[in-house]
C-alpha positions as CSV (number, residue, x, y, z in Angstrom):
1,M,-116.8,53.6,-78.0
2,Q,-115.6,54.6,-81.4
3,L,-112.1,53.4,-80.6
4,L,-113.6,50.0,-79.5
5,M,-115.5,49.7,-82.7
6,G,-112.5,50.6,-84.8
7,L,-110.3,48.1,-83.0
8,G,-113.0,45.4,-83.1
9,I,-113.7,45.8,-86.8
10,G,-110.0,45.9,-87.7
11,S,-109.3,42.9,-85.6
12,A,-112.2,41.0,-87.2
13,I,-110.8,41.7,-90.6
14,N,-107.4,40.6,-89.5
15,V,-108.8,37.3,-88.0
16,V,-110.5,36.5,-91.3
17,L,-107.4,37.4,-93.3
18,G,-105.2,35.4,-91.0
19,F,-107.3,32.2,-91.4
20,V,-107.3,32.7,-95.2
21,L,-103.6,33.3,-95.5
22,N,-102.6,30.5,-93.0
23,R,-105.0,28.0,-94.5
24,E,-102.3,26.3,-96.6
25,L,-98.6,25.9,-96.2
26,H,-96.9,28.1,-98.8
27,P,-94.3,26.6,-101.1
28,D,-91.6,28.8,-99.8
29,G,-92.5,28.0,-96.2
30,V,-93.7,31.5,-95.3
31,R,-96.2,31.8,-92.5
32,H,-98.1,34.9,-91.6
33,H,-97.3,35.4,-88.0
34,F,-96.9,38.0,-85.2
35,F,-93.8,37.1,-83.1
36,F,-94.1,33.4,-84.1
37,I,-97.9,33.2,-83.3
38,P,-100.2,32.9,-86.3
39,M,-101.6,36.4,-86.9
40,Q,-105.3,35.5,-86.4
41,W,-104.9,34.5,-82.7
42,P,-103.8,37.9,-81.2
43,A,-106.4,39.6,-83.4
44,L,-109.1,37.3,-82.1
45,L,-108.1,38.1,-78.5
46,I,-108.2,41.8,-79.2
47,M,-111.6,41.4,-80.9
48,L,-113.0,39.5,-78.0
49,A,-111.6,42.0,-75.4
50,C,-113.3,44.8,-77.4
51,A,-116.6,43.0,-77.4
52,V,-116.5,42.3,-73.7
53,I,-115.6,45.9,-72.8
54,A,-118.4,47.2,-75.1
55,L,-120.9,44.8,-73.5
56,L,-119.9,46.0,-70.0
57,K,-120.3,49.7,-70.8
């Protein structure tokens, strides 16, 4: 349960940070991504998976 909470909280922070950093196109064209996917989407999936597992336990 502690691992799920840690992963869920870390992913939630990463989702918010991803939306903030990818809100605007930067002048140098840099995007914050994870293997060409914006960083908030994998973190959102991890956060939702942790929530579902926690609810099923």
